[in-house]
C-alpha positions as CSV (number, residue, x, y, z in Angstrom):
1,M,42.6,-5.8,7.9
2,K,41.4,-7.8,4.9
3,K,38.0,-8.1,6.4
4,V,37.7,-4.4,6.9
5,I,38.7,-3.7,3.2
6,I,36.1,-6.2,2.0
7,T,33.5,-4.6,4.2
8,V,34.3,-1.1,3.0
9,L,34.2,-2.2,-0.7
10,S,30.9,-4.0,-0.1
11,V,29.3,-0.9,1.5
12,T,30.7,1.3,-1.2
13,F,29.3,-0.9,-3.9
14,L,25.9,-1.1,-2.2
15,V,25.8,2.7,-1.8
16,F,26.7,3.1,-5.5
17,I,23.9,0.7,-6.5
18,I,21.4,2.6,-4.4
19,F,22.5,5.8,-5.9
20,L,22.0,4.4,-9.4
21,I,18.5,3.1,-8.5
22,L,17.4,6.4,-7.0
23,G,19.0,8.3,-9.8
24,S,17.0,6.2,-12.3
25,L,13.8,6.8,-10.4
26,F,14.3,10.6,-10.3
27,T,15.1,10.6,-14.1
28,D,11.9,8.6,-14.8
29,K,9.9,11.2,-12.7
30,Y,11.6,14.1,-14.7
31,I,10.5,12.4,-17.9
32,N,7.0,11.9,-16.8
33,D,6.8,15.5,-15.6
34,E,8.0,16.7,-19.0
35,I,5.4,14.5,-20.8
36,S,2.7,15.9,-18.5
37,K,3.8,19.4,-19.3
38,I,3.4,19.1,-23.0
39,S,0.2,17.1,-22.6
40,N,-1.4,19.8,-20.5
41,D,-0.2,22.7,-22.7
42,Q,-2.5,22.0,-25.6
43,G,-4.3,24.2,-28.2
44,P,-7.0,23.4,-30.8
45,A,-6.1,20.5,-33.0
46,K,-6.1,20.8,-36.8
47,S,-7.8,18.5,-39.2
48,I,-8.4,18.5,-43.0
49,A,-12.1,18.8,-42.3
50,G,-11.4,22.2,-40.7
51,I,-9.8,23.6,-43.9
52,D,-12.1,25.5,-46.2
53,S,-10.5,24.2,-49.4
54,L,-7.4,22.2,-50.3
55,N,-7.6,23.7,-53.7
56,S,-6.1,26.9,-52.4
57,F,-2.9,25.0,-51.5
58,P,0.0,24.6,-54.0
59,L,-0.6,21.4,-56.0
60,V,2.3,19.6,-54.4
61,L,1.0,20.3,-50.9
62,N,-2.5,19.3,-51.9
63,K,-1.1,16.0,-53.2
64,Y,0.9,15.5,-50.0
65,F,-2.1,16.0,-47.6
66,G,-4.3,13.8,-49.9
67,Y,-1.7,11.0,-49.6
68,A,-0.7,11.4,-45.9
69,I,-4.0,12.1,-44.2
70,I,-6.4,9.2,-45.0
71,D,-9.1,10.2,-42.4
72,S,-10.1,13.8,-43.1
73,N,-11.7,14.0,-39.6
74,A,-8.6,12.9,-37.8
75,S,-7.3,15.5,-35.3
76,P,-5.1,13.9,-32.7
77,K,-3.6,16.1,-30.0
78,S,-0.6,13.9,-29.2
79,V,1.4,10.9,-30.4
80,K,3.8,8.4,-28.9
81,I,6.4,7.0,-31.3
82,N,8.9,4.1,-30.6
83,L,12.2,4.0,-32.6
84,S,15.2,1.8,-32.8
85,G,18.3,3.0,-34.6
86,K,22.0,3.7,-34.6
87,L,23.9,6.9,-33.8
88,K,27.4,8.3,-34.3
89,T,28.5,10.9,-31.7
90,D,31.2,12.2,-34.1
91,E,32.7,11.4,-37.5
92,N,35.3,9.0,-36.0
93,S,33.0,7.1,-33.6
94,E,31.5,3.7,-34.1
95,W,27.8,3.2,-34.7
96,K,26.0,2.9,-31.3
97,N,22.6,1.2,-30.8
98,L,19.8,3.4,-29.7
99,I,16.2,2.8,-28.4
100,V,13.8,5.7,-28.2
101,E,10.4,6.6,-26.9
102,Q,9.3,10.0,-28.2
103,Y,6.2,12.0,-27.2
104,Y,4.8,14.9,-29.3
105,S,2.2,17.5,-28.7
106,I,0.5,18.0,-32.1
107,A,-1.8,21.0,-31.3
108,K,1.1,23.1,-30.0
109,P,4.9,22.6,-30.5
110,G,6.3,20.3,-27.8
111,Y,8.1,17.0,-27.5
112,V,10.0,14.7,-25.2
113,W,12.7,12.4,-26.6
114,N,13.6,9.7,-24.2
115,S,16.5,7.5,-25.4
116,K,18.9,4.8,-24.2
117,L,22.2,4.9,-26.0
118,E,24.6,1.9,-25.7
119,M,28.1,3.4,-25.3
120,N,29.6,-0.2,-25.2
121,R,28.7,-3.6,-23.9
122,F,28.7,-2.5,-20.3
123,V,28.0,1.3,-20.4
124,W,24.9,3.1,-21.5
125,A,23.5,6.6,-21.2
126,R,20.1,8.2,-21.1
127,A,19.6,11.1,-23.5
128,I,16.5,13.2,-22.8
129,E,15.6,16.1,-25.2
130,S,12.5,18.2,-24.5
131,Y,10.8,21.2,-25.8
132,S,7.8,23.2,-24.5
133,S,6.7,26.8,-24.4
134,G,9.6,28.0,-26.5
135,K,12.3,26.4,-24.3
136,G,14.5,23.3,-25.2
137,N,16.7,21.2,-23.0
138,I,19.1,18.3,-23.7
139,L,19.9,16.2,-20.6
140,I,22.4,13.3,-20.7
141,K,22.9,10.9,-17.8
142,L,25.2,8.0,-17.5
143,F,23.3,4.9,-16.3
144,S,20.3,7.2,-16.1
145,S,21.8,8.7,-12.9
146,I,25.1,10.5,-13.4
147,K,24.6,13.9,-15.2
148,I,27.2,14.4,-17.9
149,S,25.5,17.2,-19.9
150,D,22.6,19.6,-19.4
151,A,22.3,21.9,-22.3
152,F,19.9,24.8,-22.7
153,G,19.8,28.4,-24.1
154,N,18.9,30.0,-27.4
155,P,20.8,27.6,-29.7
156,V,19.0,24.7,-28.0
157,D,15.6,26.4,-28.2
158,Q,16.1,27.1,-31.9
159,S,17.3,23.6,-32.7
160,C,14.5,22.0,-30.8
161,L,11.8,24.0,-32.5
162,T,13.4,23.2,-35.9
163,R,13.4,19.5,-35.0
164,Y,9.7,19.7,-34.1
165,L,8.9,21.2,-37.5
166,I,11.0,18.5,-39.3
167,E,9.5,15.6,-37.4
168,S,5.9,16.8,-38.0
169,V,6.0,14.4,-40.9
170,F,5.1,11.8,-38.3
171,F,1.8,13.6,-37.4
172,P,0.8,15.3,-40.7
173,T,-2.1,17.4,-39.4
174,A,0.6,19.6,-37.6
175,L,1.8,20.6,-41.1
176,L,-1.6,22.0,-42.2
177,P,-1.3,25.7,-42.8
178,G,-2.8,28.1,-40.3
179,G,-2.1,29.3,-36.8
180,N,1.6,29.1,-36.2
181,L,2.7,27.5,-39.5
182,Y,2.7,28.6,-43.1
183,W,4.2,27.5,-46.4
184,K,6.2,29.3,-49.1
185,F,6.2,28.0,-52.7
186,I,9.6,27.3,-54.2
187,D,8.8,25.0,-57.2
188,Q,6.6,22.0,-58.1
189,G,8.6,19.6,-55.9
190,K,9.9,21.8,-53.2
191,L,8.3,24.1,-50.5
192,K,9.5,26.0,-47.5
193,A,7.6,25.6,-44.2
194,V,7.9,28.3,-41.5
195,I,6.8,27.7,-37.9
196,R,6.5,30.2,-35.1
197,D,6.4,29.7,-31.3
198,G,6.3,32.9,-29.4
199,S,9.5,34.8,-30.3
200,L,11.1,31.8,-32.0
201,N,10.9,31.1,-35.8
202,A,12.2,28.0,-37.6
203,E,12.1,27.1,-41.3
204,A,13.0,24.2,-43.4
205,V,12.7,23.2,-47.1
206,F,10.6,20.1,-47.8
207,Y,11.2,17.9,-50.9
208,F,8.3,15.9,-52.4
209,N,8.2,13.0,-54.9
210,N,5.6,12.5,-57.6
211,I,3.1,10.6,-55.4
212,G,3.1,13.2,-52.6
213,Q,5.6,11.7,-50.2
214,I,8.0,13.9,-48.3
215,V,11.4,12.4,-49.2
216,K,13.9,14.9,-47.8
217,I,14.0,18.0,-45.6
218,E,16.9,20.5,-45.3
219,T,17.4,23.4,-42.9
220,S,20.0,25.9,-41.7
221,D,18.3,26.5,-38.4
222,R,19.8,23.7,-36.3
223,Y,22.9,23.9,-34.2
224,R,25.5,21.2,-33.9
225,T,27.4,20.6,-30.6
226,I,31.1,21.1,-31.0
227,K,34.0,21.3,-28.5
228,T,33.8,25.0,-28.2
229,G,29.9,25.2,-27.9
230,Y,27.5,25.3,-30.8
231,S,27.8,25.8,-34.5
232,K,24.9,26.6,-36.8
233,T,25.2,23.8,-39.4
234,Q,23.3,22.7,-42.5
235,F,21.2,19.7,-41.6
236,S,19.2,17.2,-43.8
237,I,17.1,14.2,-43.2
238,T,15.9,11.7,-45.8
239,F,12.7,9.6,-45.5
240,S,11.5,6.2,-46.9
241,D,9.3,3.2,-46.3
242,Y,5.9,4.9,-45.8
243,K,3.3,2.9,-43.9
244,L,-0.2,3.5,-42.6
245,F,-0.7,4.2,-38.9
246,G,-3.9,5.4,-37.4
247,G,-5.2,7.0,-40.6
248,F,-1.9,8.6,-41.6
249,N,0.7,7.5,-44.1
250,I,4.1,8.3,-42.5
251,P,7.7,7.4,-43.2
252,T,9.1,4.6,-41.0
253,S,12.8,4.9,-41.9
254,F,14.9,8.0,-41.9
255,S,18.5,9.0,-41.9
256,T,20.0,12.2,-40.5
257,N,23.0,14.2,-41.8
258,W,25.2,17.2,-40.9
259,H,26.7,19.0,-43.9
260,T,30.1,20.2,-42.7
261,E,33.2,21.6,-44.4
262,K,34.6,18.1,-44.6
263,G,31.5,16.8,-46.4
264,I,28.2,15.0,-45.4
265,F,28.3,13.3,-42.0
266,N,25.6,10.7,-41.7
267,F,25.1,10.4,-37.9
268,G,21.8,8.7,-37.5
269,K,19.8,5.8,-38.9
270,F,16.3,5.1,-37.5
271,N,13.3,2.9,-37.9
272,I,9.9,3.4,-36.4
273,T,8.6,0.3,-34.5
274,G,5.3,1.7,-33.1
275,V,3.0,4.7,-33.3
276,Q,0.1,5.6,-31.0
277,Y,-2.0,8.7,-31.8
278,N,-4.2,10.2,-29.1
């Protein structure tokens, strides 16, 4: 009887390991397919050289592009960014380590966020957020194999497009006016950017310092996941530690916050570890 129990347990364990391996392989294929989707769905890339005159921009925007875009002929169509950071899943949780590979389409809104979140010493989850052609998706899998969340719908679409707009600071040519993006003047240190993708619109307020760096962005167009579904919640992100990558000055440290009725909830702290423009 003891031998039978050991055999059953061994077979069960082996089947579970095979399931995890196959699940991980299927997840990797899904990620590669999503990356291919945004890579193949490209439009014409923007560049400073393609703009008639920077003098027509508000002074603060002129200063930003002069600071952020060193090579006026640079017009990458995509970028891969590596991140490390810490994340809180709610106000009462501990900080959890996070490693991220993120892929963006620059010519047209689209991205794939591929992250590994350490839940504890022995448990980890894969969080994959993607956006293309006006549709967003947030997929979370335990051990890269066991699906625990698969979110989609209008709130996800809206949040993903807003996120793309905000994170365009990492590929500044996407913020050049024209096509699907335009700017509204607020004051000398603050502008509103509006992006369109099909029937979707997203907007955010960008704050600039005296040397032209974007130091903060605020928006009301993101949804926070709560127990009962989604709640449209004020969001802010702060940037620091600008460095030069591939002809662009971009921030390499940033912090993300929800502004709730209880106060400011800082839920993310990130550092860029690598950038590759294509």
